[in-house]
N, C-alpha and C positions, 0 to 999 in steps of 0.2 A: 296833652290828653293822656291821662293815666289809664291804660287798658290792662285787662286781665282776661283769663280764660274761665268761664263759668263751669263749676263742677257740682256734682251732687253725690251724696251717699244715701242709698235708699234701702231701708230695712223693710222686709216683707216676709210673708208666709205663703201667700197664694200667687203662684206663677202667672195665672191669667190676669190678675189685677196689675201686677208689675208690667206684663206685656202690653196691656191696654194703655197704661200711663206712658211707657216709653215710646209707643207707636205714635204718639202725638208730638214728639220732640225731635229736634234736629241733633241726633246723637253723633258725636265725633268719635268717641272711644268709650268702650264698655268693658268693665272687668268681668272676670268670672264671678260666680256667686261664692261667698265665704260664709262659713258657720263659725261664730264666736261665742263660746260658752258664757263669757261675761255679759253679753247683751241679753241672753235668755232670762236671766234673773230679773233684770230691770224692766224689760218690756213685755214679757210673756203674759202678765196679768191682763194687760190691755189687748195685746195683739195675738195671743195664743202661743203654743209651743212650736218649736222647730223653725225659728226665724233665721232668715238668710240676709246677707247684706251684699249689695252690688254698688260699684262706684262708676260714675259716668262723667264725661265731659261733653259739653255742647259744641256744636259746629258753628261757633260764632265767638265774638269777643264782647266784653262788657266794660263799661267804665266802672272803676272801683266803687264809686259812690252809688252805683245801682245795686249794691249788695242788700240794701234795706228793702227795696221793692222786690228783689229776687227772693228774699226770705219770706216776705209777706205772700208772694205768689205761691211758694212752696207750702206754706201753712194753709192757704186756701185749697191747694190740691189735696192735702191730707184730709181736710174737711169734706171735700167732694167725694173722696173714696171711702170715707168712714161709714160704718154701719152701726146705727143705734148709739152714736157718740163714741164708738171705739174705732181707732185708726186701723186701717189695713196697710197703710204705708206710713213710714216715718221718713221724711225727706230733709236731709241736712243740705242746705245751700251754701256754696262758698265760691272761692276763686283761687286760681293759681296765677302767680306772676313770676318775675325773674327770680325772686328770693324767698317766696313764702307760699304756704298753703294757709288760707284764712277761711274759717268757717263762721257762719252766722247762727245765732241761737236766740230764742225768746226767753231764755233763762239767765238770770244774773249769777255770776260766779267770779271768783277772785281775779283771774287774769283777763277777764272780758272787758271790753270797752263799749260803752253805750253809744249807739249811733242814731237813736231817735226811733219813734214809732214802735217802741217795745222790742227793738232789735239790738243785740249785742254782737260783737265780733271777737274772735280769739284766733291768734296765730297758733297753728298746730305743728308746722314744720318751718325750719329755717334752712335755706340752701347754703351749705358751707363745705368747702373742700371737695367739691364734685358730687355731692349727693344731699338729699334731704335728711335733716336731723330732727328727731322728735325733741320736744321740750319737756320740762318737768311735768307739766299738766296735760300733755298730749294723751288722748284716749288710747286705751290698750289696743283696740283694733287698728288704729293708725300707726302703731308701733310695729305691726307685722311687716316683715321685709317684703312680702308680695304686694301689700297695699302701698308701701313706700315706692316700690318699683313702678307700680301703676302710675302714681302721681309724678314720678320722674319722667315717664313717657309723656304724660300730659304737658309737663313743663317744656319738653322738647317740641311738642306740637305747637304750643303757645309761642315759643321763641321763633319758630319758622314763620308762623302767621304774622307775628309782630314785625319781623324783619321785612317781609313782603309789603306790609302796610306802610312801613317807614320809607320804602322805596317808591311809594306812590301807587301801588297796586290797590284796587278796591278790596274792602273786607266787609264782612257781615257783622253788624253790631246788633246785639239783642238788647231789648228793653222789656221791662215787666210792669204790669199792673196786677192787682190781685186776681183778675180774671184771665189775663192773656199774656202770652209771650209774643213779642213783636220782633221781627227781623227786618233790618233795613241795610241796604248797601251803602257804604260810606267810603270816603277817600281821606287820606291823612291830610 
């Protein structure tokens, strides 16, 4: 069983919309909010000025192949919170495992691998020599040392959960449909 820790990067402008979205989720770890100038140019036409980004991990594990329904769920959440066709949240779904941060996208790009249902995945970090290392194509916000430190903490959380699961302790497995996030207790 190939398990990983589900993570999200959430771009937002309105604090109340973010709080409502997060209140429905089993959050394990949440970063501070960051302002990245580079994101303003690309997203402000749709989402408005003064955008912030927060990173989160969920209090569960997922099978790596669940990345496709996880991304489809994230896209459905973006549509749910949209107003007049304009997103109020941009949600990047992904996972952390022992060696990688992998993000899912609906957009085709050079280093992305097609997974089906209109979803591509791309490795953003590789864990080498005791820390995450960005790759040539890694987004600028993920290159920020504070963001990398956050995901290194998520990796440590994941390794502890995985170790306990391998020893026979029950763990929570999340599954996704476009409408729902399901949690179920599992044993290795």
